[in-house]
Backbone as a printed PyTorch tensor [residue, N CA C, xyz], in Angstrom:
tensor([[[ 93.5490, 131.8460, 132.2960],
         [ 94.6410, 131.1990, 131.6620],
         [ 94.0090, 130.1160, 131.0510]],

        [[ 94.5820, 129.6640, 129.6110],
         [ 93.9360, 128.7840, 128.7370],
         [ 94.5060, 127.2770, 129.3930]],

        [[ 93.6100, 126.4540, 129.4670],
         [ 93.9580, 125.2450, 130.0230],
         [ 93.7080, 124.0520, 128.8730]],

        [[ 94.4950, 123.3560, 128.5760],
         [ 94.4680, 122.2620, 127.4240],
         [ 94.4590, 120.8810, 128.1940]],

        [[ 93.7200, 119.9730, 127.6550],
         [ 93.6990, 118.6700, 128.2180],
         [ 95.2410, 118.0540, 127.6490]],

        [[ 95.7930, 117.1420, 128.4700],
         [ 97.0190, 116.6360, 128.1370],
         [ 97.0340, 115.8040, 126.6860]],

        [[ 96.0340, 115.2380, 126.2650],
         [ 95.9640, 114.6570, 124.9940],
         [ 95.9310, 115.7790, 123.9650]],

        [[ 95.2790, 116.8440, 123.9710],
         [ 95.4340, 117.9310, 123.1760],
         [ 96.7250, 118.6030, 122.9840]],

        [[ 97.2310, 118.6310, 124.2220],
         [ 98.5920, 119.3380, 124.2650],
         [ 99.6280, 118.4970, 123.5820]],

        [[ 99.6180, 117.3430, 123.8090],
         [100.4640, 116.0740, 123.2560],
         [100.2720, 116.1180, 121.5840]],

        [[ 98.9680, 116.2320, 121.0720],
         [ 98.5420, 116.2880, 119.7470],
         [ 99.2560, 117.4850, 119.0440]],

        [[ 99.1970, 118.6920, 119.7160],
         [ 99.7020, 120.0240, 119.2430],
         [101.2080, 119.7110, 119.0580]],

        [[101.8760, 119.3580, 120.0830],
         [103.2750, 119.1340, 120.0720],
         [103.7490, 117.9870, 119.1070]],

        [[103.0660, 117.0940, 118.8780],
         [103.4310, 116.0720, 117.8270],
         [103.1900, 116.7040, 116.4340]],

        [[102.1750, 117.3290, 116.1270],
         [101.9510, 117.9300, 114.8190],
         [103.0980, 119.0640, 114.4140]],

        [[103.4670, 119.7850, 115.6640],
         [104.4280, 120.7710, 115.3450],
         [105.7430, 120.0220, 115.0110]],

        [[105.9370, 119.1080, 115.7350],
         [107.3900, 118.3120, 115.5080],
         [107.4060, 117.7210, 114.2440]],

        [[106.3120, 117.0900, 113.7310],
         [106.4000, 116.4430, 112.2940],
         [106.4170, 117.6160, 111.3870]],

        [[105.7180, 118.7910, 111.4710],
         [105.8180, 119.7690, 110.5610],
         [107.2260, 120.2560, 110.4340]],

        [[108.1370, 120.2410, 111.5080],
         [109.4830, 120.6200, 111.5020],
         [110.3330, 119.7930, 110.8180]],

        [[109.8590, 118.4220, 110.5230],
         [110.6720, 117.4690, 109.9030],
         [110.6770, 117.5890, 108.3320]],

        [[109.7510, 118.2650, 107.7410],
         [109.4900, 118.2580, 106.3630],
         [110.7820, 119.2650, 105.6670]],

        [[111.0040, 118.7820, 104.3860],
         [112.0450, 119.3880, 103.7220],
         [111.8470, 119.5280, 102.2350]],

        [[112.3370, 120.4140, 101.6380],
         [112.1860, 120.5710, 100.2660],
         [113.6020, 120.5570,  99.4070]],

        [[113.5720, 120.2740,  98.2350],
         [114.5590, 120.2950,  97.4930],
         [115.1610, 121.6510,  97.0900]],

        [[116.3160, 121.9180,  97.0690],
         [116.8230, 123.2980,  96.5480],
         [117.3570, 123.2140,  95.1490]],

        [[117.2720, 122.0580,  94.4880],
         [117.8010, 121.9020,  93.0720],
         [116.6820, 121.3840,  92.2290]],

        [[116.7700, 121.7300,  91.0800],
         [115.7450, 121.1030,  89.9230],
         [116.2270, 119.6700,  89.6550]],

        [[115.3510, 119.0370,  89.0920],
         [115.6850, 117.5740,  88.6780],
         [116.8300, 117.4720,  87.5980]],

        [[116.6550, 118.4300,  86.7890],
         [117.6430, 118.5740,  85.6620],
         [119.1180, 118.7410,  86.1760]],

        [[119.2550, 119.4430,  87.3590],
         [120.6200, 119.6790,  88.0070],
         [121.1630, 118.3880,  88.3140]],

        [[120.5270, 117.1910,  88.3060],
         [121.1680, 115.9980,  88.9540],
         [121.3850, 114.9820,  87.6190]],

        [[121.1090, 115.5490,  86.4960],
         [121.2970, 114.7260,  85.0760],
         [122.6510, 115.1700,  84.4800]],

        [[123.0210, 114.4110,  83.5300],
         [124.1710, 114.7660,  82.5840],
         [125.4810, 114.2350,  83.0540]],

        [[126.5710, 114.3240,  82.4160],
         [127.7860, 113.9390,  82.7780],
         [128.4990, 114.6310,  83.9950]],

        [[128.0270, 115.7100,  84.5300],
         [128.4790, 116.2900,  85.7180],
         [127.1790, 116.8760,  86.5760]],

        [[126.5440, 115.9740,  87.1130],
         [125.3960, 116.3000,  87.9190],
         [125.7110, 117.0340,  89.2130]],

        [[124.8780, 118.0140,  89.5730],
         [125.0690, 118.7140,  90.7310],
         [124.1400, 118.1280,  91.8330]],

        [[124.7820, 117.6530,  92.9290],
         [124.1800, 116.9670,  93.9680],
         [124.0020, 117.8140,  95.1590]],

        [[122.7750, 117.7230,  95.8500],
         [122.6910, 118.5700,  97.0830],
         [123.7230, 118.0080,  98.2310]],

        [[124.0710, 118.8630,  99.1480],
         [124.8630, 118.4150, 100.1680],
         [124.0560, 117.4130, 101.1790]],

        [[124.6980, 116.4920, 101.7690],
         [124.0540, 115.7220, 102.7670],
         [123.2950, 116.5050, 103.7180]],

        [[122.1870, 116.0410, 104.1560],
         [121.4270, 116.7110, 105.2120],
         [120.7840, 115.8320, 106.1530]],

        [[121.4020, 115.6280, 107.4980],
         [120.9750, 114.6480, 108.4530],
         [119.7500, 115.2980, 108.9220]],

        [[118.5950, 114.3890, 109.1190],
         [117.4330, 114.7270, 109.6680],
         [117.0350, 113.6780, 110.6490]],

        [[116.1250, 113.8530, 111.4360],
         [115.4900, 112.7850, 112.3330],
         [114.7370, 111.8840, 111.4990]],

        [[113.9200, 112.3140, 110.7190],
         [113.0390, 111.3990, 109.8950],
         [113.5590, 111.6680, 108.3930]],

        [[114.4240, 110.7800, 107.6360],
         [114.7690, 111.0350, 106.2680],
         [113.7120, 111.1300, 105.3080]],

        [[113.9710, 112.0280, 104.2290],
         [113.0670, 112.1850, 103.1090],
         [113.3030, 111.0070, 102.1970]],

        [[112.2710, 110.2020, 101.7270],
         [112.3150, 109.2420, 100.8610],
         [111.2580, 109.4610,  99.7290]],

        [[111.6650, 109.5290,  98.5830],
         [110.9140, 109.7350,  97.4910],
         [110.9140, 108.5470,  96.4960]],

        [[109.8680, 107.7490,  96.5240],
         [109.9640, 106.6030,  95.7410],
         [109.2080, 106.6590,  94.4150]],

        [[109.8960, 106.5370,  93.2320],
         [109.4870, 106.6930,  91.8840],
         [108.2420, 105.5270,  91.6860]],

        [[107.1360, 105.7690,  91.3180],
         [106.1160, 104.7550,  90.9770],
         [106.6770, 103.9790,  89.8490]],

        [[106.3670, 102.6560,  89.7580],
         [106.7200, 101.7850,  88.6860],
         [105.7280, 101.9190,  87.6510]],

        [[106.0620, 102.2660,  86.4810],
         [105.2460, 102.4820,  85.2840],
         [105.7230, 101.6390,  84.0810]],

        [[104.9510, 100.6320,  83.5590],
         [105.3940, 100.0610,  82.4040],
         [105.5520, 100.8150,  81.0350]],

        [[105.9520, 100.1320,  80.0900],
         [106.0160, 100.7780,  78.6180],
         [104.6760, 100.6400,  78.0610]],

        [[104.2840, 101.6530,  77.3090],
         [102.9060, 101.6270,  76.6030],
         [102.9680, 100.4980,  75.6320]],

        [[101.9580,  99.9360,  75.2820],
         [101.7890,  98.8640,  74.2000],
         [102.7410,  99.1770,  72.9630]],

        [[103.5410,  98.3180,  72.6490],
         [104.3180,  98.5260,  71.3220],
         [105.4020,  99.4720,  71.5260]],

        [[105.6080, 100.0870,  72.6770],
         [106.8150, 101.0630,  72.6770],
         [107.9260, 100.1930,  73.3120]],

        [[109.1820, 100.7310,  73.1890],
         [110.4050, 100.2210,  73.6170],
         [111.4050, 101.3230,  73.8410]],

        [[112.4110, 100.9930,  74.8120],
         [113.3880, 102.1100,  74.8270],
         [114.4340, 102.3450,  73.7300]],

        [[114.9500, 103.3280,  73.5480],
         [115.8540, 103.6510,  72.5170],
         [117.0860, 102.8280,  72.5920]],

        [[117.5190, 102.0960,  71.8540],
         [118.7480, 101.3250,  72.1050],
         [119.9800, 102.2020,  71.4620]],

        [[121.0700, 101.7690,  71.9780],
         [122.3460, 102.4470,  71.4710],
         [122.6920, 101.8790,  70.0570]],

        [[123.3210, 102.8430,  69.3650],
         [123.6260, 102.4160,  68.0410],
         [124.2680, 101.1460,  67.6560]],

        [[123.6750, 100.3710,  66.7730],
         [124.3470,  98.9220,  66.6240],
         [123.8070,  97.8980,  67.6000]],

        [[122.7830,  98.2830,  68.4650],
         [122.2530,  97.3430,  69.3670],
         [120.7730,  97.4750,  69.1660]],

        [[120.0540,  96.4280,  69.8200],
         [118.5560,  96.3810,  69.6450],
         [117.9740,  95.8970,  70.9180]],

        [[116.6560,  96.3770,  71.2640],
         [116.0810,  95.9600,  72.5420],
         [115.0000,  95.1260,  72.2760]],

        [[114.7990,  93.9840,  73.0650],
         [113.7170,  92.9270,  72.9050],
         [113.2820,  92.6480,  74.2740]],

        [[111.9520,  92.5520,  74.4000],
         [111.2700,  92.0820,  75.7000],
         [111.8190,  90.8100,  76.2270]],

        [[112.0970,  90.7090,  77.5400],
         [112.6200,  89.3900,  77.8910],
         [111.5070,  88.5780,  78.3660]],

        [[110.5660,  89.3690,  79.1430],
         [109.3350,  88.6030,  79.6200],
         [108.1930,  89.7610,  79.6290]],

        [[106.9690,  89.2810,  79.6760],
         [105.9860,  90.4040,  79.8370],
         [104.9230,  89.8360,  80.8990]],

        [[104.0060,  90.7700,  81.2940],
         [103.0120,  90.6080,  82.2430],
         [103.4320,  90.0570,  83.6240]],

        [[104.7390,  90.4730,  83.9770],
         [105.0270,  90.2260,  85.3520],
         [104.6540,  91.2730,  86.3020]],

        [[104.1320,  91.0580,  87.4040],
         [103.5880,  92.0740,  88.4860],
         [104.6190,  93.0780,  88.8970]],

        [[105.5790,  92.5900,  89.6430],
         [106.5950,  93.2120,  90.3260],
         [108.0070,  92.5020,  90.2770]],

        [[108.5990,  92.2990,  89.3140],
         [109.8610,  91.5570,  89.2600],
         [111.0640,  92.2100,  90.1040]],

        [[111.5490,  91.4220,  90.9780],
         [112.5810,  92.0890,  91.8150],
         [113.8980,  91.3970,  91.7440]],

        [[114.0450,  90.1020,  91.5590],
         [115.3690,  89.4520,  91.5160],
         [115.3470,  88.4520,  90.5070]],

        [[116.4970,  88.2500,  89.9280],
         [116.8010,  87.2330,  88.8070],
         [117.8620,  86.3920,  89.0890]],

        [[117.7120,  85.0740,  88.6790],
         [118.7440,  84.1530,  88.7710],
         [118.8780,  83.2530,  87.5580]],

        [[119.9770,  83.2310,  86.8400],
         [120.1070,  82.4380,  85.6170],
         [120.5820,  81.1140,  85.9330]],

        [[119.7870,  80.1980,  85.4150],
         [120.0140,  78.6290,  85.9150],
         [121.0140,  78.2450,  84.7680]],

        [[121.9180,  77.1680,  85.0740],
         [122.8880,  76.5240,  84.1120],
         [122.4210,  76.2760,  82.7770]],

        [[121.0950,  75.8380,  82.5800],
         [120.5040,  75.7170,  81.2070],
         [120.1770,  76.9650,  80.3880]],

        [[120.1520,  78.1440,  81.0670],
         [119.8760,  79.4110,  80.4980],
         [118.5130,  79.9450,  80.8360]],

        [[117.7430,  79.1390,  81.4620],
         [116.3000,  79.5990,  81.9260],
         [116.6880,  80.6070,  83.2430]],

        [[115.7950,  81.5650,  83.3800],
         [115.9060,  82.6200,  84.3350],
         [114.7370,  82.3730,  85.3040]],

        [[115.2300,  82.4930,  86.4570],
         [114.1610,  82.5770,  87.5860],
         [113.8300,  84.0240,  88.0370]],

        [[112.4670,  84.4530,  88.0640],
         [112.2930,  85.7740,  88.3210],
         [111.4400,  85.9460,  89.5100]],

        [[111.8880,  86.4040,  90.5700],
         [111.0380,  86.5590,  91.9380],
         [110.2840,  87.7020,  91.8370]],

        [[108.8820,  87.6150,  92.1070],
         [107.9870,  88.6920,  92.0640],
         [107.4920,  88.8140,  93.6470]],

        [[107.7660,  90.1250,  94.1230],
         [107.4130,  90.3600,  95.5670],
         [106.1220,  90.5700,  95.8280]],

        [[105.2970,  91.0960,  94.9890],
         [103.8720,  91.3670,  95.3320],
         [103.0480,  90.1250,  95.1040]],

        [[103.2030,  89.3800,  94.0580],
         [102.2970,  88.2050,  94.0080],
         [102.9260,  86.9280,  94.6330]],

        [[104.0620,  87.0020,  95.1600],
         [104.6220,  85.9740,  95.9340],
         [104.8290,  84.8130,  94.9620]],

        [[105.3690,  85.0690,  93.6910],
         [105.5310,  84.0270,  92.6560],
         [106.9530,  84.0820,  92.2890]],

        [[107.4180,  82.6780,  91.7530],
         [108.6130,  82.7370,  91.1850],
         [108.2550,  82.4040,  89.7790]],

        [[108.7260,  83.1110,  88.7730],
         [108.5470,  82.9470,  87.3370],
         [109.7490,  82.1740,  86.7840]],

        [[109.5460,  81.2660,  85.9250],
         [110.6540,  80.4820,  85.1780],
         [110.4960,  80.8780,  83.6990]],

        [[111.3080,  81.6100,  83.1680],
         [111.3200,  82.2990,  81.7520],
         [112.5120,  81.1540,  81.0610]],

        [[111.9840,  80.3610,  80.0910],
         [112.8750,  79.5380,  79.4530],
         [113.3980,  80.3050,  78.2270]],

        [[114.3870,  79.7290,  77.6470],
         [115.2450,  80.1850,  76.4090],
         [114.2510,  80.7640,  75.2590]],

        [[113.0870,  79.9350,  75.1430],
         [112.1690,  80.1920,  74.1390],
         [111.2220,  81.1440,  74.6030]],

        [[111.4530,  81.9880,  75.6580],
         [110.6190,  83.0510,  76.3730],
         [109.2630,  82.3940,  76.9330]],

        [[109.1660,  81.1010,  77.0610],
         [107.9380,  80.6150,  77.7160],
         [107.9580,  80.8790,  79.2910]],

        [[106.9020,  81.4500,  79.8350],
         [106.8720,  81.9440,  81.2360],
         [106.0330,  80.9380,  82.1010]],

        [[106.5440,  80.3560,  83.0310],
         [105.8090,  79.4220,  84.0260],
         [105.9440,  79.9620,  85.4360]],

        [[104.6830,  79.8320,  85.9200],
         [104.5470,  80.4350,  87.3610],
         [104.6790,  79.1700,  88.5120]],

        [[105.3950,  79.5560,  89.5610],
         [105.2850,  78.5530,  90.7090],
         [104.9530,  79.4950,  92.0070]],

        [[103.7810,  79.1340,  92.5690],
         [103.4120,  79.9490,  93.6050],
         [104.1590,  79.3380,  94.8200]],

        [[104.4570,  80.3570,  95.8320],
         [105.2840,  79.9540,  97.1290],
         [104.2340,  79.9700,  98.2070]]])
């Protein structure tokens, strides 16, 4: 009869349990786009699937396509990971950066000042 050490048996059970938690998508990405997106049915699992898109900046000189009659301009540049905005009464904007632990103050003239926390 095959005898396993308790640690090995626990490891095998853990690996099997984690493998059973994996799931894959049954829809293509394009199915979730457009005016009538097709969404998958909710699927309750012990460990939820979380796919986080990586943050990628615009290439130098590039900008998004604006709607007809509007234009796009950079509000501020070279911020690490801006997360929260707060507009002050004078029009300046505070931008909280959660990676560098910095609060940036962007003035109406687009001057950026950093305040470390």
